[in-house]
Structure formats: C-alpha cells, structure tokens
PAZAPA-4460 file (N, C-alpha, C; in steps of 0.05 Angstrom, whole numbers, plus 32768, in hexadecimal, padded with zeros to 4 digits):
% residues 89
    n_x    n_y    n_z   ca_x   ca_y   ca_z    c_x    c_y    c_z   seq   type   mol
   8011   7FE9   7FFA   7FFE   7FFE   7FF9   8017   8014   8008     1      M     A
   8029   801F   800E   8037   8036   801B   8046   8035   7FF1     2      E     A
   8045   8029   7FE1   8056   801D   7FC7   8042   803B   7FBE     3      A     A
   8023   802C   7FBF   8014   8032   7FB1   8005   805A   7FB9     4      T     A
   8005   805D   7FCB   8004   8077   7FDB   8026   8086   7FC6     5      V     A
   803A   807B   7FC5   804D   8093   7FC6   8062   8082   7F9A     6      R     A
   8047   807C   7F93   8048   807D   7F6D   802A   8088   7F76     7      D     A
   8016   8093   7F79   8005   80B3   7F7D   8007   80C5   7F8A     8      D     A
   801E   80C2   7F97   8026   80DF   7FA1   8037   80E9   7F88     9      Y     A
   804E   80DB   7F7F   8062   80E2   7F6F   804C   80E3   7F46    10      R     A
   803E   80DB   7F46   802F   80DD   7F2C   801B   80F8   7F35    11      S     A
   8022   8100   7F4E   8008   8122   7F58   801B   8136   7F54    12      L     A
   8035   8137   7F5D   8051   8141   7F57   8053   8154   7F37    13      R     A
   804C   8158   7F1E   8048   814C   7F13   802D   815C   7EFE    14      G     A
   8012   8155   7F0A   8004   8150   7EFE   7FEE   8166   7F10    15      N     A
   7FE6   8161   7F26   7FCA   816E   7F38   7FD5   8191   7F45    16      A     A
   7FDF   8189   7F49   8000   8198   7F61   7FF6   81B3   7F57    17      A     A
   8018   81AD   7F3F   8007   81D6   7F37   7FE6   81E3   7F33    18      P     A
   7FE3   81CB   7F14   7FC1   81D2   7F12   7FB8   81E9   7F28    19      A     A
   7FC0   81D2   7F41   7FB5   81D8   7F5E   7FB8   81F7   7F6D    20      L     A
   7FD4   81F9   7F6E   7FEB   820F   7F72   7FE2   8233   7F68    21      A     A
   7FD2   8226   7F46   7FCF   8240   7F38   7FB1   8250   7F38    22      T     A
   7FA1   822E   7F3D   7F8A   823F   7F38   7F75   8228   7F56    23      R     A
   7F67   8229   7F68   7F68   821D   7F76   7F46   8207   7F5C    24      P     A
   7F41   81F6   7F64   7F2D   81EE   7F64   7F07   81F5   7F6B    25      P     A
   7EF4   8204   7F63   7EE0   8207   7F6D   7EC8   81EA   7F73    26      Q     A
   7ED0   81E8   7F93   7EBC   81D6   7F96   7EAB   81D9   7FAD    27      L     A
   7E90   81CF   7FA9   7E73   81D6   7FB2   7E80   81D5   7FD0    28      T     A
   7E6F   81E1   7FF2   7E72   81E5   7FFF   7E73   81B8   800D    29      P     A
   7E5E   81A4   7FFD   7E66   818F   8009   7E74   8187   8005    30      T     A
   7E77   8180   7FE4   7EA0   817F   7FD9   7EB5   817F   7FF1    31      Q     A
   7EB2   8199   7FFB   7EC6   81A8   8018   7EC3   818F   8023    32      I     A
   7EB8   8184   8036   7EA6   817C   8047   7EAF   815B   8042    33      K     A
   7EA7   8151   802C   7EB2   8142   8020   7EC3   8139   8022    34      V     A
   7EE3   8148   8017   7EF9   8158   800E   7F12   8151   802B    35      L     A
   7EFA   8159   8038   7F00   8152   805C   7F0A   8134   8068    36      R     A
   7EEA   8126   806A   7EE8   8111   806B   7F0B   8104   805A    37      G     A
   7F03   80FA   8051   7F10   80EE   8037   7F3D   80F8   804B    38      V     A
   7F34   8111   8052   7F48   8123   8057   7F52   810A   807C    39      H     A
   7F36   8111   8084   7F3C   80FC   809E   7F4C   80EC   809C    40      S     A
   7F3F   80D5   8088   7F3A   80B0   8080   7F2E   80AF   8089    41      G     A
   7F11   80B6   807B   7EF3   80A0   808C   7EF6   809B   8069    42      L     A
   7EE4   8095   807C   7ECB   8076   8054   7EB8   8094   8053    43      L     A
   7EB7   8082   8036   7E93   8092   8028   7E89   8092   8047    44      N     A
   7E74   8075   8049   7E60   806A   8063   7E65   8084   8075    45      K     A
   7E82   8083   8089   7E8C   8092   809E   7E6D   80B1   8091    46      Q     A
   7E8A   80BF   807A   7E86   80D9   806D   7E65   80E3   8074    47      I     A
   7E55   80CA   8063   7E39   80CB   8055   7E2E   80D3   8080    48      A     A
   7E3B   80CD   8089   7E24   80C2   80A4   7E29   80DE   80AF    49      Y     A
   7E40   80E7   80AD   7E3F   8104   80BF   7E39   8119   80AB    50      D     A
   7E36   8117   808F   7E29   812C   8083   7E12   8126   8083    51      L     A
   7E06   8114   8087   7DEF   8101   808D   7DDE   8106   8070    52      G     A
   7DEC   80FE   8057   7DE3   80FC   8049   7DE8   80DC   803A    53      I     A
   7DDC   80D5   802F   7DEB   80BB   801C   7E00   80AD   8010    54      A     A
   7E0B   809D   800C   7E22   8087   800C   7E27   8098   7FEC    55      E     A
   7E0E   8088   7FE1   7E0F   8098   7FB5   7E14   80AE   7FB9    56      A     A
   7E14   80BE   7FD3   7E18   80E3   7FC8   7E36   80EB   7FD3    57      T     A
   7E3E   80E2   7FE6   7E5F   80E4   7FE7   7E71   80DB   7FCB    58      V     A
   7E5F   80BF   7FC4   7E7F   80BC   7FA9   7E6B   80C1   7F96    59      K     A
   7E56   80CE   7F92   7E51   80E1   7F7C   7E63   80FC   7F8E    60      A     A
   7E67   8103   7F96   7E81   8127   7FA1   7EA1   8116   7FA6    61      H     A
   7E98   8100   7FA3   7EBE   80F3   7F9A   7EC3   80FB   7F7F    62      M     A
   7EB0   80F0   7F78   7EB3   80F0   7F5D   7EBA   810E   7F4A    63      T     A
   7EA3   811C   7F4F   7EB7   8137   7F4C   7ECF   8140   7F5E    64      A     A
   7ECB   8138   7F6E   7EE9   8148   7F73   7F00   8140   7F69    65      L     A
   7EF8   8121   7F5E   7F13   8118   7F47   7F0B   8121   7F30    66      M     A
   7F02   8125   7F2C   7F03   813C   7F12   7F03   814F   7F1D    67      R     A
   7F0A   815C   7F22   7F0D   8181   7F28   7F24   817A   7F3B    68      K     A
   7F33   816B   7F37   7F45   8172   7F46   7F5D   8161   7F40    69      L     A
   7F55   8152   7F23   7F5E   8143   7F06   7F77   812A   7F20    70      N     A
   7F6B   811E   7F2F   7F75   8110   7F32   7F5D   80EA   7F29    71      V     A
   7F70   80CE   7F36   7F72   80BD   7F2E   7F55   80B5   7F46    72      R     A
   7F5F   80B4   7F5F   7F4A   809E   7F67   7F57   80B0   7F88    73      N     A
   7F42   809D   7FA2   7F3C   80A5   7FC3   7F57   80B6   7FC9    74      R     A
   7F74   80A2   7FC2   7F8B   80B1   7FD2   7F97   80BB   7FC5    75      T     A
   7F9F   80CE   7FB5   7F9A   80ED   7FA3   7F98   80FF   7FB2    76      Q     A
   7F7B   80F5   7FAA   7F62   810C   7FBC   7F67   810D   7FD8    77      V     A
   7F6F   80FC   7FEB   7F7B   8104   8001   7F90   8110   7FFF    78      A     A
   7FAF   8109   7FEC   7FC0   811B   7FDF   7FC7   8131   7FE8    79      I     A
   7FAF   8132   7FCE   7FA0   8154   7FCB   7F91   8167   7FDC    80      V     A
   7F8A   8151   7FE8   7F71   8159   800D   7F88   8173   8020    81      A     A
   7FA6   8166   8017   7FBB   816F   802C   7FC6   8178   8024    82      Q     A
   7FD0   8189   800B   7FDD   8199   7FF9   7FCD   81AC   800A    83      T     A
   7FAB   81B0   800A   7F8D   81C5   7FF3   7F8D   81D3   801E    84      L     A
   7F7B   81EC   801F   7F8A   81F6   8033   7F66   81F0   803A    85      V     A
   7F64   81D9   8055   7F4A   81D1   8056   7F44   81E0   8074    86      L     A
   7F34   81FC   8073   7F2D   8204   8091   7F0C   81F5   8092    87      H     A
   7F10   81EF   80C2   7EF8   81F0   80C7   7EDA   81FA   80B8    88      P     A
   7ECD   81E9   80B6   7EB7   81FD   80A4   7EA0   8202   80CD    89      A     A
***
C-alpha cells in the first residue's frame, strides 16, 4: 500500500499541484465537507452519516471532486486535500 500512495503522490507532483497553485478549484460547500472527510480518513458511509446524506450522494461528490481536482482515485484526492487550505466550517 505504501508503494501505491508513493506512486500516486509522484504522479500528482507534475499534474494537479501546479494547476491548484495557480487556480484553486471551485468547490461547493458540500464538496468541501466531503473533501474534509476524505482528508480525515473517513469512509464514504461515515461521511454520509456525518453530513446526513446518502452514501450514493457522497460517491457523486467524490466523482465531481476527482474531476475538478484532476485526479484518478481517492488516495490522490486525499493527497490534494493536504495541499489545500481546509478551514473549519
């Protein structure tokens, strides 16, 4: 697993990070909350419970986040979340 995270991080260094530095993505308030949950290591089911929404809705937000952040998987979403300033709600 460590190698996978390392590979995901390396693939992002030349891909999403520069785009985020020049123009942060426009995220909805709910997408930001989902991003915080991913950053905290929560599962979709846990994020859904915390936000009072369906797990399928969390999955839809994850798909939108991956598209907006220009990443391919949840690990990369978490890595990008680390680089963004996530202020408490």
